[in-house]
Structure formats: structure tokens, C-alpha cells
DOMARVO-776586 format. One record per residue: x, y, z of N, C-alpha, C in turn. Coordinates in steps of 0.05 Angstrom, whole numbers, padded with zeros to 5 digits, always signed. Layout:
// residues N
XYZXYZXYZ...
// end
This chain:
// residues 359
+00323-00414+00432+00296-00403+00461+00308-00406+00500+00309-00385+00510+00316-00385+00539+00297-00399+00546+00316-00416+00575+00298-00438+00586+00277-00422+00603+00285-00405+00608+00261-00387+00619+00235-00391+00608+00228-00388+00581+00205-00376+00560+00184-00391+00574+00186-00420+00571+00169-00438+00581+00149-00432+00605+00172-00419+00624+00152-00407+00644+00135-00382+00649+00150-00367+00621+00132-00347+00618+00104-00346+00603+00109-00368+00583+00081-00390+00567+00063-00388+00587+00076-00409+00611+00057-00424+00619+00039-00400+00631+00066-00371+00647+00047-00357+00665+00022-00342+00643+00035-00346+00618+00009-00325+00598-00015-00341+00596-00018-00365+00589-00033-00378+00586-00050-00378+00618-00044-00393+00633-00049-00371+00660-00069-00353+00662-00055-00331+00664-00070-00309+00655-00093-00313+00641-00092-00319+00617-00110-00316+00596-00133-00339+00605-00129-00366+00620-00152-00379+00631-00160-00365+00658-00145-00346+00678-00158-00342+00703-00190-00311+00690-00165-00298+00670-00189-00267+00655-00212-00285+00636-00204-00309+00632-00232-00318+00619-00259-00328+00633-00244-00335+00654-00263-00346+00681-00278-00322+00689-00266-00296+00696-00268-00275+00709-00289-00261+00678-00287-00257+00670-00299-00249+00639-00333-00258+00645-00326-00280+00636-00357-00298+00635-00373-00299+00669-00354-00289+00685-00374-00284+00710-00391-00256+00705-00367-00233+00704-00365-00203+00690-00400-00207+00676-00401-00220+00652-00428-00225+00635-00452-00229+00650-00454-00261+00677-00469-00262+00677-00480-00248+00697-00462-00237+00713-00476-00208+00731-00482-00186+00721-00472-00182+00695-00481-00148+00685-00510-00147+00678-00522-00162+00678-00558-00149+00671-00566-00138+00707-00561-00159+00716-00560-00148+00743-00556-00123+00752-00531-00132+00754-00517-00094+00761-00531-00073+00751-00531-00072+00718-00538-00052+00705-00573-00038+00708-00591-00061+00725-00614-00060+00728-00631-00035+00694-00631-00052+00678-00637-00041+00654-00665-00046+00652-00678-00020+00634-00705-00020+00626-00727-00051+00635-00746-00040+00641-00756-00068+00649-00772-00078+00629-00781-00070+00614-00793-00075+00589-00780-00087+00565-00761-00087+00559-00738-00080+00542-00732-00113+00534-00734-00109+00496-00726-00137+00489-00695-00129+00478-00694-00106+00464-00666-00105+00458-00650-00093+00480-00647-00091+00497-00630-00087+00518-00606-00114+00516-00627-00134+00535-00621-00164+00539-00600-00170+00523-00619-00168+00486-00609-00174+00467-00574-00162+00459-00569-00126+00468-00547-00127+00469-00530-00143+00482-00541-00145+00508-00518-00155+00528-00513-00188+00513-00535-00193+00507-00523-00221+00504-00514-00221+00480-00503-00208+00458-00484-00205+00434-00466-00201+00447-00452-00176+00463-00435-00175+00472-00423-00182+00481-00437-00202+00501-00418-00223+00516-00413-00246+00503-00428-00255+00473-00419-00284+00467-00392-00270+00439-00394-00241+00433-00366-00245+00423-00344-00234+00438-00355-00226+00468-00324-00219+00477-00314-00250+00492-00330-00265+00496-00328-00298+00502-00321-00321+00489-00318-00312+00463-00319-00334+00452-00284-00338+00423-00267-00306+00436-00251-00314+00416-00233-00295+00434-00211-00288+00411-00184-00269+00417-00155-00286+00431-00135-00270+00438-00106-00279+00436-00107-00272+00472-00114-00251+00471-00121-00239+00503-00094-00233+00510-00078-00219+00481-00047-00202+00495-00051-00191+00502-00072-00163+00505-00065-00145+00518-00076-00149+00550-00088-00176+00562-00090-00171+00590-00059-00193+00597-00046-00212+00581-00027-00217+00589+00004-00193+00598+00011-00179+00570+00015-00156+00587+00010-00147+00597-00016-00128+00605-00012-00121+00636-00017-00136+00655-00015-00173+00664-00011-00179+00682+00012-00182+00677+00037-00181+00664+00060-00187+00663+00075-00155+00676+00065-00145+00668+00072-00120+00671+00079-00110+00696+00051-00115+00710+00051-00115+00744+00077-00136+00758+00074-00160+00746+00083-00181+00750+00130-00167+00748+00127-00142+00736+00153-00128+00727+00156-00117+00757+00144-00112+00770+00143-00098+00800+00141-00113+00827+00124-00145+00823+00114-00153+00847+00102-00177+00847+00105-00197+00855+00094-00224+00851+00075-00217+00865+00052-00206+00881+00041-00205+00905+00017-00197+00889-00010-00205+00901-00039-00192+00877-00042-00162+00894-00045-00159+00866-00056-00127+00857-00084-00127+00854-00084-00103+00871-00126-00099+00868-00123-00081+00845-00146-00091+00839-00158-00072+00812-00148-00080+00785-00131-00095+00781-00112-00113+00764-00140-00127+00744-00157-00144+00751-00174-00155+00747-00198-00143+00730-00205-00123+00736-00219-00096+00726-00211-00078+00699-00180-00079+00715-00167-00067+00686-00161-00084+00665-00169-00112+00660-00162-00130+00640-00190-00121+00638-00208-00117+00653-00236-00134+00637-00240-00108+00619-00231-00079+00626-00229-00046+00610-00221-00054+00577-00200-00062+00588-00178-00080+00566-00200-00091+00547-00210-00114+00551-00228-00129+00535-00251-00110+00530-00263-00105+00549-00292-00083+00535-00289-00070+00515-00272-00059+00523-00261-00035+00501-00252-00040+00473-00240-00072+00470-00234-00093+00452-00259-00089+00432-00282-00106+00444-00295-00117+00441-00319-00095+00426-00313-00060+00436-00337-00039+00428-00316-00035+00395-00290-00033+00397-00275-00033+00370-00281-00057+00353-00281-00077+00347-00292-00103+00338-00326-00090+00331-00334-00083+00340-00361-00077+00341-00360-00061+00313-00343-00037+00327-00354-00027+00299-00331-00030+00278-00315-00049+00280-00298-00035+00261-00323-00065+00237-00341-00078+00247-00349-00094+00229-00374-00078+00228-00386-00060+00231-00403-00039+00208-00388-00035+00200-00368-00016+00199-00352+00006+00183-00353-00008+00161-00337-00044+00156-00323-00059+00140-00356-00089+00129-00379-00076+00136-00397-00091+00138-00389-00116+00130-00387-00126+00157-00372-00161+00164-00385-00176+00169-00402-00189+00154-00417-00213+00159-00412-00226+00187-00384-00229+00188-00375-00257+00216-00351-00243+00225-00360-00255+00256-00328-00245+00270-00323-00264+00291-00304-00284+00296-00297-00298+00320-00318-00329+00303-00316-00322+00282-00336-00357+00272-00367-00349+00282-00373-00332+00283-00400-00327+00286-00413-00307+00273-00449-00299+00273-00446-00275+00253-00442-00246+00278-00431-00226+00264-00417-00210+00269-00445-00193+00284-00425-00177+00303-00463-00162+00323-00480-00140+00301-00469-00125+00281-00485-00120+00263-00506-00141+00246-00492-00163+00237-00504-00188+00216-00518-00196+00235-00517-00202+00264-00539-00209+00287-00568-00203+00278-00559-00173+00290-00583-00151+00284-00602-00151+00267-00587-00149+00236-00593-00155+00215-00609-00185+00206-00600-00203+00220-00623-00226+00219-00651-00223+00241-00642-00212+00266-00661-00213+00285-00686-00190+00264-00682-00172+00251-00701-00139+00242-00686-00141+00211-00697-00159+00185-00686-00160+00167-00707-00145+00157-00729-00135+00162-00745-00118+00150-00737-00085+00163-00716-00083+00176-00723-00056+00198-00688-00056+00186-00667-00038+00175-00640-00049+00167-00636-00024+00176-00650+00003+00176-00632+00018+00197-00626+00013+00232-00663-00001+00241-00660-00009+00266-00636-00024+00273-00641-00043+00252-00613-00057+00255-00579-00045+00270-00578-00022+00250-00551-00013+00238-00552+00001+00273-00576+00020+00284-00567+00037+00301-00565+00018+00326-00573-00009+00332-00571-00028+00357-00543-00028+00354-00532-00042+00334-00507-00045+00330-00487-00016+00347-00501+00000+00331-00475+00025+00340-00479+00020+00375-00504+00022+00381-00518+00027+00409-00496+00004+00430-00502-00021+00423-00481-00048+00432-00449-00041+00429-00433-00023+00408-00410-00020+00409-00408+00003+00425-00432+00029+00428-00425+00048+00446-00427+00036+00478-00440+00014+00479-00454+00008+00506-00415-00011+00518-00414-00021+00494-00388-00035+00503-00359-00012+00510-00358+00006+00498-00340+00026+00510-00344+00037+00538-00379+00039+00536-00376+00059+00564-00372+00038+00599-00389+00006+00582-00376-00007+00600-00346-00007+00612-00327-00005+00596-00299-00009+00592-00291+00010+00606-00299+00049+00620-00294+00054+00639-00312+00044+00663-00335+00038+00656-00348+00035+00689-00342+00015+00698-00330-00002+00684-00322-00030+00709-00291-00016+00719-00276+00005+00712-00256+00009+00732-00249+00024+00745-00280+00045+00733-00287+00064+00756-00299+00047+00779-00308+00031+00783-00313+00016+00817-00300-00009+00825-00276+00001+00807-00254-00025+00817-00244-00021+00838-00243-00037+00868-00238-00032+00893-00206-00034+00897-00194+00000+00897-00169-00005+00891-00168+00022+00910-00150+00024+00916-00141+00057+00922-00144+00071+00898-00159+00103+00919-00166+00114+00898-00143+00135+00873-00128+00133+00882-00106+00153+00880-00109+00134+00852-00097+00103+00855-00091+00092+00826-00110+00082+00810-00131+00086+00822-00163+00082+00806-00164+00103+00790-00160+00131+00800-00156+00155+00779-00136+00155+00763-00111+00141+00771-00088+00144+00746-00089+00124+00722-00117+00103+00731-00124+00075+00711-00125+00092+00685-00159+00106+00703-00173+00120+00688-00167+00148+00669-00148+00149+00679-00139+00172+00663-00121+00163+00640-00111+00132+00645-00098+00121+00620-00123+00109+00601-00149+00098+00610-00161+00091+00603-00178+00125+00582-00184+00141+00593-00194+00159+00575-00177+00172+00558-00152+00160+00560-00135+00172+00533-00143+00147+00507-00140+00127+00514-00140+00103+00502-00171+00095+00491-00177+00108+00502-00216+00113+00475-00213+00134+00467-00206+00150+00467-00209+00175+00440-00181+00168+00424-00159+00146+00442-00138+00139+00410-00161+00119+00398-00170+00111+00403-00185+00083+00384-00209+00094+00363-00213+00120+00377-00230+00128+00351-00218+00146+00325-00196+00155+00347-00177+00176+00322-00163+00156+00305-00159+00129+00311-00149+00108+00296-00165+00094+00276-00190+00095+00281-00209+00089+00261-00201+00109+00238-00211+00125+00240-00216+00153+00230-00196+00164+00213-00161+00155+00222-00144+00151+00212-00141+00130+00191-00152+00110+00206-00150+00081+00175-00163+00093+00159-00195+00090+00165-00211+00105+00136-00197+00127+00116-00178+00142+00132-00154+00169+00113-00133+00155+00096-00128+00130+00113-00111+00116+00089-00120+00106+00069-00144+00098+00074-00155+00078+00048-00165+00094+00031-00168+00120+00036-00181+00138+00013-00158+00150+00007-00141+00156+00017-00109+00164+00001-00098+00159-00020-00096+00163-00045-00090+00149-00064-00063+00128-00061-00038+00148-00051-00016+00145-00046-00009+00143-00015-00020+00142-00001-00012+00140+00027+00020+00139+00027+00033+00160+00044+00065+00152+00060+00069+00135+00076+00091+00128+00080+00093+00110+00098+00087+00131+00130+00098+00162+00132+00088+00165+00147+00051+00159+00172+00042+00168+00145+00020+00163+00145+00010+00135+00165+00021+00107+00156+00015+00088+00163+00029+00083+00184+00046+00094+00197+00062+00100+00224+00048+00099+00242+00027+00119+00224+00010+00141+00247-00014+00124+00262-00022+00112+00237-00042+00086+00243-00046+00068+00256-00012+00058+00263-00008+00035+00270+00004+00053+00297+00001+00068+00299+00007+00084+00331-00017+00085+00341-00038+00093+00332-00067+00091+00345-00076+00062+00346-00074+00057+00318-00101+00021+00330-00078+00007+00338-00064-00003+00345-00037-00013+00350-00018-00014+00377-00006+00011+00377+00015+00013+00397+00002+00021+00419-00001+00053+00418-00023+00063+00443-00039+00056+00457-00060+00029+00428-00082+00020+00450-00082-00007+00461-00062-00033+00437-00056-00064+00442-00038-00059+00467-00010-00043+00459+00018-00050+00476+00016-00031+00497+00016+00002+00489+00029+00014+00511+00014+00017+00534-00011+00016+00534-00035+00014+00547-00041-00002+00577-00032-00029+00559-00034-00057+00587+00000-00049+00603+00013-00042+00577+00041-00028+00597+00035-00013+00626+00024+00014+00619+00017+00037+00634+00003+00026+00663-00027+00004+00648-00032-00001+00672-00031-00024+00690-00021-00036+00677-00007-00066+00704+00009-00043+00715+00026-00030+00702+00054-00007+00724+00048+00004+00751+00014+00023+00737+00002+00037+00758-00008+00018+00779-00023+00001+00765-00037-00019+00784-00018-00024+00807+00003-00039+00795+00023-00047+00820+00040-00017+00836+00037+00000+00822+00046+00027+00850+00063+00046+00839+00072+00037+00799+00105+00046+00796+00095+00070+00788+00123+00080+00791+00112+00123+00783+00133+00111+00753+00118+00123+00733+00116+00117+00709+00141+00136+00692+00145+00163+00711+00154+00180+00706+00187+00178+00685+00193+00158+00699+00226+00155+00684+00224+00132+00666+00205+00121+00663+00208+00096+00650+00185+00100+00619+00174+00120+00614+00150+00121+00599+00169+00127+00572+00194+00142+00569+00208+00141+00539+00208+00105+00532+00225+00096+00554+00223+00060+00542+00197+00040+00539+00182+00053+00549+00160+00042+00544+00143+00048+00522+00144+00076+00511+00143+00077+00481+00165+00077+00462+00185+00074+00465+00197+00063+00446+00188+00027+00443+00194+00016+00460+00178-00011+00459+00156-00016+00445+00142-00003+00458+00111-00009+00451+00111+00001+00413+00132+00025+00409+00128+00029+00380+00131+00002+00360+00173+00000+00367+00176-00024+00361+00166-00046+00357+00149-00058+00380+00134-00079+00376+00108-00076+00361+00091-00054+00359+00074-00048+00346+00079-00048+00314+00097-00037+00305+00099-00042+00274+00117-00068+00269+00119-00076+00285+00128-00099+00275+00102-00125+00277+00088-00125+00299+00071-00137+00295+00046-00128+00265+00042-00100+00272+00021-00099+00244+00031-00107+00215+00055-00095+00218+00069-00105+00193+00067-00148+00191+00070-00160+00206+00059-00184+00214+00032-00194+00206+00011-00174+00221-00011-00174+00205-00017-00174+00178-00011-00154+00164-00011-00152+00138+00008-00176+00116+00022-00175+00131+00046-00195+00117+00033-00229+00117+00011-00232+00135-00003-00268+00130-00024-00261+00121-00038-00231+00116-00056-00233+00104-00057-00245+00067-00036-00227+00051-00025-00238+00032-00017-00261+00032+00011-00275+00044+00023-00290+00043+00016-00316+00064+00006-00312+00085-00002-00336+00106-00020-00358+00094-00023-00373+00108-00038-00399+00102-00065-00404+00109-00091-00396+00090-00112-00395+00104-00121-00417+00122-00115-00439+00127-00117-00461+00144-00116-00439+00168-00089-00431+00174-00074-00420+00193-00088-00394+00208-00090-00379+00183-00109-00362+00188-00128-00354+00197-00141-00367+00186-00174-00377+00187-00186-00357+00165-00181-00341+00150-00196-00332+00131-00181-00335+00101-00189-00328+00086-00191-00327+00059-00164-00310+00058-00142-00307+00036-00120-00301+00029-00123-00271+00014-00111-00252+00015-00122-00230+00001-00147-00203+00011-00153-00205+00036-00170-00197+00046-00172-00168+00051-00146-00154+00049-00135-00125+00048-00140-00115+00024-00127-00134+00000-00131-00130-00022-00157-00121-00034-00178-00136-00026-00202-00135-00035-00215-00111-00019-00209-00104-00001-00218-00089+00008-00213-00056+00006-00186-00059-00005-00174-00036-00013-00157-00024+00008-00139-00040+00020-00132-00026+00040-00100-00017+00038-00087+00000+00043-00063+00009+00042-00051-00001+00076-00036-00022+00068-00026-00032+00093-00004-00040+00081+00022-00041+00103+00060-00041+00093+00054-00051+00071+00046-00077+00067+00050-00093+00039+00035-00085+00022+00017-00080+00015+00003-00066-00005+00021-00036-00014+00029-00017+00003+00044-00008-00004+00066-00014-00014+00083-00035+00004+00107-00038-00014+00110-00052-00044+00084-00060-00051+00074-00085-00066+00073-00061-00092+00057-00045-00086+00070-00024-00101+00082-00010-00114+00102+00005-00093+00122+00012-00101+00152-00005-00108+00139-00029-00110+00164-00051-00129+00149-00059-00150+00129-00047-00160+00124-00052-00197+00119-00037-00200+00115-00037-00233+00112-00018-00248+00096-00038-00275+00085-00023-00299+00083-00028-00322+00055-00051-00318+00056-00071-00325+00031-00097-00326+00030-00100-00299+00057-00104-00289+00046-00119-00252+00039-00096-00234+00043-00071-00244+00043-00052-00222+00008-00044-00228-00001-00052-00259-00033-00046-00267-00052-00074-00247-00035-00087-00252-00049-00116-00241-00064-00112-00214-00043-00103-00199-00045-00099-00173-00059-00073-00159-00068-00056-00176-00084-00029-00177-00109-00036-00185-00104-00053-00201-00140-00063-00221-00150-00084-00188-00132-00099-00179-00154-00118-00149-00155-00104-00130-00128-00084-00127-00142-00070-00106-00164-00058-00101-00184-00056-00075-00204-00050-00075-00229-00065-00086-00223-00086-00111-00243-00101-00107-00265-00116-00097-00281-00126-00087-00293-00140-00063-00303-00161-00077-00299-00165-00103-00308-00197-00122-00279-00205-00133-00271-00189-00123-00235-00205-00143-00238-00237-00131-00235-00247-00147-00230-00272-00152-00204-00288-00137-00201-00311-00127-00173-00309-00113-00158-00325-00133-00162-00327-00156-00136-00333-00179-00131-00304-00185-00136-00284-00180-00126-00256-00180-00111-00256-00160-00117-00259-00130-00104-00262-00115-00089-00277-00101-00086-00294-00124-00061-00313-00132-00039-00297-00138-00056-00283-00161-00028-00272-00175-00022-00244-00168-00036-00231-00152-00016-00211-00149+00004-00226-00123-00009-00249-00111+00007-00255-00086+00039-00267-00102+00033-00271-00134+00055-00283-00152+00077-00263-00159+00067-00233-00163+00075-00212-00168+00087-00206-00156+00083-00210-00121+00084-00201-00098+00123-00218-00088+00110-00248-00095+00143-00261-00090+00156-00259-00109+00166-00252-00136+00178-00240-00164+00192-00223-00156+00178-00209-00139+00190-00176-00129+00203-00175-00107+00199-00197-00091+00217-00204-00077+00206-00182-00056+00181-00177-00049+00168-00157-00026+00158-00177-00004+00160-00210-00001+00154-00219+00018+00175-00212+00036+00205-00224+00025+00228-00226+00040+00227-00195+00057+00231-00171+00038+00232-00146+00042+00215-00147+00065+00188-00153+00072+00171-00148+00093+00182-00160+00121+00187-00191+00115+00197-00208+00134+00223-00190+00141+00235-00185+00136+00262-00173+00140+00260-00141+00159+00236-00128+00148+00235-00109+00166+00218-00115+00189+00205-00133+00187+00189-00145+00213+00216-00152+00238+00239-00171+00231+00248-00179+00243+00271-00156+00262+00264-00132+00241+00287-00111+00251+00279-00110+00274+00245-00103+00268+00233-00088+00288+00230-00094+00321+00231-00133+00315+00223-00149+00333+00254-00148+00346+00280-00145+00337+00307-00142+00349+00308-00110+00364+00296-00093+00362+00301-00070+00375+00276-00073+00398+00248-00082+00389+00242-00090+00415+00246-00101+00434+00258-00121+00431+00268-00139+00452+00297-00131+00458+00305-00121+00451+00335-00104+00450+00328-00079+00476+00308-00069+00470+00292-00043+00491+00279-00058+00520+00266-00083+00512+00259-00097+00537+00280-00105+00550+00303-00116+00543+00326-00131+00562+00330-00102+00579+00332-00088+00571+00351-00057+00592+00329-00055+00610+00306-00068+00615+00291-00070+00644+00297-00078+00660+00308-00106+00655+00333-00119+00675+00340-00104+00690+00361-00076+00686+00371-00063+00696+00359-00046+00728+00320-00056+00719+00304-00045+00746+00284-00054+00756+00284-00085+00741+00254-00100+00746+00262-00123+00745+00245-00140+00758+00249-00168+00761+00251-00179+00735+00279-00189+00740+00295-00204+00709+00273-00226+00695+00269-00247+00711+00233-00262+00708+00222-00259+00692+00213-00231+00701+00184-00223+00684+00192-00212+00672+00223-00202+00661+00220-00181+00630+00218-00203+00610+00224-00239+00615+00230-00249+00601+00209-00254+00582+00181-00246+00582+00159-00242+00564+00158-00224+00545+00164-00204+00563+00171-00179+00544+00188-00182+00525+00211-00190+00521+00241-00197+00498+00228-00219+00484+00214-00238+00498+00207-00260+00471+00183-00254+00459+00167-00233+00477+00142-00234+00453+00142-00221+00417+00159-00193+00426+00165-00187+00399+00175-00210+00372+00192-00236+00381+00194-00248+00372+00184-00267+00365+00155-00277+00377+00136-00288+00375+00120-00279+00354+00112-00252+00357+00098-00237+00336+00111-00240+00310+00133-00230+00306+00145-00232+00280+00137-00262+00271+00143-00283+00293+00138-00314+00261+00108-00322+00272+00096-00309+00278+00074-00323+00291+00055-00328+00259+00039-00357+00257+00027-00361+00230+00001-00351+00236-00010-00343+00255-00040-00331+00258-00043-00302+00273
// end
């Protein structure tokens, strides 16, 4: 590993620590700044649950990418960067709330999901609970744009950042639509899986932070857009495949969730598709029978995993992940020609970290 990598990792930890403090301060002041309905009890509850969800977890990879993208251009303090980070993470909160509604997920980040928290509050009012969860998710999405609109930075740059985020808000919704479409398609091809990944990961989690950080630092993206897209695409594919891999082959103690969640939910992930393509006869029938069964026993998931191992699915998916990581790292290395070399280190190493992480 490059000797400068620990420095990059230390910077990443510092970005996360500073952002978490800023996020906590944002929520502490939010109710007064919004000036919500004085007699409402549901309004404050929405803000409380959004704050709890936002502050209690997440790797903050988008935040780290944002700050490091600005460092590609300058080490100086960049106006509006904190607001851009807040905007990214508020949009992530919006996506998580809606994901949990769609998936009927009871838990998120170790506590009741926003949807289930409202269900506990209103056990006799399920439709009201659902409506409140939807409104809370929408509120987070609108706050993501508002915080950026109010950023204290040159107007031209603020408008450029808002243009990016307006696009991202649309992409997150379209990504969720595509995600649902993928899972009701009997045999989705690789092109559909790649499109889902582009909208749910590449554009949202990688390309947007890169663009926001560079624009905030005053960079003209015209000449760099193709390279940024290539990097985000390769890193996004590798990261999504690693998520899919860990769901079936990861250590539940490390991932923090039971093995086989994608199989039980009927998600046609990269791993599930590779498994269906690799099998026939009784093995294929066993995988098909487990796919989409929410009551699938752990023993059945273990059997599916054993089938995947026997057919070499794990090794093939790992090899594909490594190829994407290599391509992304090579793309980042080309940035040394025009951006600060020490700031490029993290972008070179991130795809490899993503390819080998355990959670």
C-alpha cells in the first residue's frame, strides 16, 4: 500500500468527524429556523426521527468524496462545502426513509425505521403512520435543497451546485423506480442491472459528490466530465457488486444483518443473476424456490450459498469486482496530470478498499 494512504485515511476520518458535528448542530437549530406550526405534535416528531436516523450511522463516504474532491483543487477553506455535505446526507436520509417504506423494513441502523417508529406511535392508525413516514421522507428531500440554497457562497457557484442536486434528486427517484422494475422482471439482463446501478449508486453516491466538491472549489468541469463519469461508473459497479456479494457470502457479524436478505426479498442482484445463470436442474430449482420467499429459513439460505460456492459464483463475482476496482483506480491515477497528486491518493485507493471491505 502506498505510504501516503494512511494520511488520506486520516483525512477521511477527520472529514467524517467534523461533518458529524456540523450535522448535529444543523438538527439542533432546525426547528427554530423552520418555524413550524406551533400546535403540531407530528411536525416535531418528524424532525426528531429524521435527526435520529441521520445522526446514528452511515459511513459518510459521500461526504469524504466531496471534501476530497475540493482538495484536488485547493487546500484552502471552500465556502459552501459544509452545506453541500449536509445536502448530500439529507438526500440520503430521504432515500433511506422511502426505501424502508417500500421494503416494509422494521429496523434501520439499529433502531426502528422511521416508518415503524410511526407505526409504534399510532398502532391503530396504520394509514396515518404510512402518510407521516412519507411526509418525513419528503421533508428530508426538500431540506436537502433548502440547505444548499441558503449556503453563504458566490451566487454563480451556488447555482451550479443546485443544478447538480436538482439532477440528483430526480435520479434517486428514477433509481428506485428502476430498482422495483428490476425485481419484477423475471430474468433481467445485465444492461438493466447496470442502469439500476448507474441511477442508485454511480450518479448519486459518486459522481454527485465529485462534481459538487470540484464546483465548490471553482473548477470548470467541462474538460473533466468524461473522466469523472468513467471513474464513477467503474467504482459504482464494483461497490454495488461488493454489496451484493456480502449479502450472500459475507460474515453476518461483520455486515450486521442476516445472510441472504436479497434472496428473501427477491432482488435480482448481480450475485443472484450470476447464480441463476450458473445453475440448472435441481440447483437452479432450489435457487428459484428460495428467491422471493420472505420466510426462507437460514438453512435454505445456507443451501443457496453452498450451491453458489460449488458453481464458483463467489470467485467469478470477486474477479469482476477486482476488474472494476482496477479500472477505477487507473482512471483516478490519470488525474495526477492536472490535480494535486497527494489529493488523488484517496480516489486511487477507494475502489480497492470498496472491493475488499467486509461490511
